[in-house]
C-alpha positions as CSV (number, residue, x, y, z in Angstrom):
1,M,0.1,-0.1,0.0
2,L,1.7,3.6,-1.1
3,T,-1.2,5.3,1.7
4,Q,-5.0,4.8,3.2
5,L,-6.4,8.0,3.8
6,N,-10.2,8.7,3.8
7,G,-10.7,5.6,2.6
8,V,-8.7,5.6,-0.6
9,G,-6.4,2.8,-1.1
10,V,-3.4,3.6,-3.0
11,A,-1.2,0.3,-3.8
12,N,1.5,0.0,-6.3
13,V,0.9,-3.6,-7.8
14,T,3.5,-5.4,-9.6
15,F,3.2,-8.9,-10.7
16,E,6.4,-11.1,-12.6
17,P,5.9,-13.2,-16.0
18,A,2.8,-15.0,-16.1
19,C,1.5,-14.0,-12.2
20,R,-2.1,-12.9,-12.8
21,N,-4.5,-12.5,-9.2
22,N,-8.1,-14.8,-9.0
23,W,-11.0,-14.1,-9.7
24,H,-12.3,-11.6,-7.5
25,I,-15.3,-8.7,-7.0
26,H,-15.3,-5.7,-5.4
27,H,-18.5,-4.9,-3.3
28,G,-20.1,-2.0,-1.8
29,E,-23.0,-0.6,-1.5
30,N,-22.7,3.1,-1.8
31,G,-19.8,3.7,-4.1
32,G,-16.7,1.1,-4.1
33,G,-15.2,-0.6,-7.3
34,Q,-11.6,-0.1,-8.6
35,I,-9.6,1.5,-10.6
36,L,-5.9,0.5,-12.5
37,L,-3.7,2.6,-13.6
38,V,-1.0,0.6,-15.9
39,T,2.9,2.3,-15.4
40,G,4.8,-0.4,-16.9
41,G,4.8,-4.1,-18.8
42,R,2.4,-5.7,-20.1
43,G,-0.8,-7.2,-18.7
44,W,-4.5,-8.5,-19.0
45,Y,-7.6,-7.8,-17.6
46,Q,-10.6,-9.3,-18.1
47,E,-14.6,-9.6,-17.2
48,W,-16.3,-12.5,-16.4
49,G,-17.7,-13.3,-19.5
50,K,-15.8,-11.3,-21.9
51,E,-12.2,-11.2,-24.2
52,A,-9.3,-10.2,-22.1
53,Q,-8.1,-6.6,-22.8
54,E,-4.6,-6.5,-23.2
55,L,-2.8,-3.6,-21.0
56,R,0.2,-1.3,-21.3
57,A,1.8,1.5,-19.5
58,G,-0.9,4.7,-19.8
59,D,-3.9,2.6,-20.0
60,V,-6.5,3.0,-17.1
61,V,-9.1,0.4,-16.2
62,T,-12.2,1.8,-14.3
63,I,-13.7,-1.6,-12.0
64,P,-17.7,-1.1,-11.1
65,V,-18.6,-2.6,-8.0
66,G,-20.5,-6.4,-8.3
67,V,-17.9,-6.8,-11.6
68,K,-16.2,-10.6,-11.6
69,H,-12.8,-10.0,-13.0
70,W,-8.7,-10.7,-13.2
71,H,-5.6,-9.0,-13.9
72,G,-1.9,-9.6,-14.4
73,A,0.6,-9.9,-16.3
74,A,1.8,-11.4,-19.6
75,K,2.9,-14.4,-20.5
76,D,6.6,-12.8,-21.1
77,S,6.6,-9.4,-19.1
78,W,6.8,-7.9,-16.1
79,F,3.4,-5.9,-15.0
80,S,3.0,-2.8,-13.0
81,H,-0.1,-0.6,-11.9
82,V,-1.4,1.4,-9.5
83,A,-4.9,0.3,-7.8
84,I,-6.9,3.3,-6.5
85,E,-9.8,1.5,-3.9
86,V,-13.2,3.5,-4.7
87,P,-14.8,4.8,-1.3
88,G,-17.6,3.7,-0.8
89,E,-20.0,1.8,2.3
90,G,-19.8,-1.4,3.1
91,T,-17.2,-2.7,0.8
92,S,-15.4,-5.8,0.5
93,N,-13.7,-8.1,-1.8
94,E,-14.8,-11.6,-2.4
95,W,-11.8,-13.5,-3.7
96,L,-12.5,-16.8,-6.0
97,E,-11.4,-19.3,-8.4
98,A,-8.0,-19.0,-10.0
99,V,-7.9,-18.4,-13.7
100,S,-7.5,-21.5,-15.3
101,D,-3.7,-22.4,-16.5
102,T,-5.9,-23.4,-19.7
103,D,-7.8,-19.9,-20.6
104,Y,-4.5,-18.2,-19.4
105,S,-2.7,-19.9,-22.5
106,K,-4.5,-19.1,-25.0
107,L,-3.3,-15.5,-24.2
108,K,-0.7,-13.9,-26.4
């Protein structure tokens, strides 16, 4: 974490090549969600039921409350982003299943 002030958490996150987080959902009753500011490397962001989006430095992803998703590095690149927790009431994160190796291996 870089800072946690007035309900706004800001973290610098770095993934080594092929590292990704599990599917997860940011919950919130009034506000919430997450913003990713890509700062380096090449990675992926995917929402449940949609195609994965390639991410590079300068890209911004706004993740609404209640959207199941994952993000992480490409197979051949480190990947860094600043993750901003959008403040809200009743916010929490629900961590779910891993992104399957079969699905991940299809990404270039």
